[in-house]
N, C-alpha and C positions, 0 to 999 in steps of 0.2 A: 950316390948318397951313402953315408956310412951306416953301419949297423945300428949305431946309437940313434941316429936321426930316424931311421925306419921304426925302431922300437918306440920312440917318443910319439911318432905319428900314429902307430897302432894303439898305444895307450890312450891318446886323445880321442881317437875314433870310438874306442870302447866306452870311454867316459861319456862322450857325446851321445852315443846310442842309448846308454842307460838313462841319462837325463831326459832325452826326448821321449823315451818309452814311459818313464815315470810321469812326466807332465801330461802326455797324451792319455794314459790310462786314468790318471786322477780326474781329468776333464770328463772322460766317459763315465767314471764312477759317480761324479756329482750329478751328471745328467740322468744316470740310471736311478739314483736315489730320489730325484724329484719327479721324473717323468716315466719311470719304469712301470712295467706290467707286473702285478703281484701274482705269485703262485707259491706253492709249497715245495720245499726241497728237503731231501733226506741226507743226513750225514753218514758217510761211510768211512771207516778207518781200516786201512790196509797197512800193516806194519806200523811204521811211525808216520806214514802219510795220511792226511785227512782230506776228504773230498766232499763236495756238495754235489748231489745228483738231482736233476730236474728234467722235465720234459717240455719241449716246445714243438707243437704240431706233430705229436706222436714220435718225435725224435729225441732220443736220450742225450742229455748234455751232462757234462761233468767238469768241475773246476777243482783244482787242487787248492786247498786253503794255504795261502802263502805264509801266514803267521799262525802256526798251529796253536790251538787252544787246548790245554791239558784238561780242561774241565768239561769238554763236550764228549758225548758218548755216541758210539755207532748206533744208528737207528733213530736218533733224535731228528725231529723235523722243525724247520724254521721258515719264516717268510723269506722269500727270495724275490728280487726284482731284476728284470732284464728289459732291454729294448729290442724291438723287432729288427732294427738295423744291426744290432750286436747280440744275436741270440746265444753266442758262446761265452759272453761275459755277463757276470751277474754280481749283484750286491746281496750278501747274506746278512739278514737282520737278526743278529744273535739276541737282541733285546726282545724279540717277539717269537717265542717258541710256539709251535702249533701242536696241540694234543687234545684228545677226547677225554674230558673229565669223567665221563661215564665209565670209561675203561680203567682210569686211574683210581687208586685208593688214597685216603686222606690220613694224615697224622699231624701232630703238633710240631711247630717250629720251636726247637730248643734254644738256639742262639742265633743271633743275627748281627753281622758286622758289615758296615758299609766300608769297603776298601777305598774307593774313590767315587767320583761323581757317576761312574757308569758300571761299577762292579760291586757285587754283594757276595758275602760268604755266609752260609747258614748251615746248621746241623739239625738232624732229625733222627729219631729212634724208631726202628722197626724190629719187633721180636727180640729185644735186648741187644740189638746191634746198632751202633751209632754210625751214621753216614754224614759225610760232609760234602758240600756242593758249592761251587762258584757259579754265578750267573751274571750276565750283562744286564743289570737292572739298577734302578735308583729307588731305594726305600729309605732314604735319609729321613731321620726323624720318626721312623716307625719302630715299634717294639715287636719283639718276636711273638709275644702273646696276641698281637693283632693279625697274625698271618697263619694260614694253613699251608701245609706242604701236600702237594698232590704228587704221588710217586707211581711209577709203573710197577705193578706186582711181578711181572716177569723179568724186569731188570730194575732193581731198586736204586741203582745209581742215577737213573733218569728221574729227576724230581724238579718241580717248579713251585714257586711261591704265588699265593693269591691272598688278597685281603679277605678277612672273614666277613 
């Protein structure tokens, strides 16, 4: 076989592996979303890499977030779903942050812009400093005045919207 033929075969094998992996993982992801066990995961950012960390049977698990979200902050917590048969694979539900409102402080939502059906941009003011945040939420048809911002006083970049 010529080098050209071997190269074509290797390229086809790589493409086939990528396609198989994508289809296989998407099927697992759909199953995890519908049948998964819910728990809380914590976001950890190391350099430019973002990870979700969670525990299954007292064993630490960690997943690198393949499509980094520039709007998430280290220390944030979100609902995570996994299956017993795939404990190392999870679905991170960025639309459902988990936080203790009694620890968070409140302020008004200054502006609200629905970017698309699943992403919102909002601003809020704390001690004369304006903050901006993006979240995976749908508040289409809602005015900023109808919402409260709950923010973490020890890290003011962590903030969430709730209806008044």
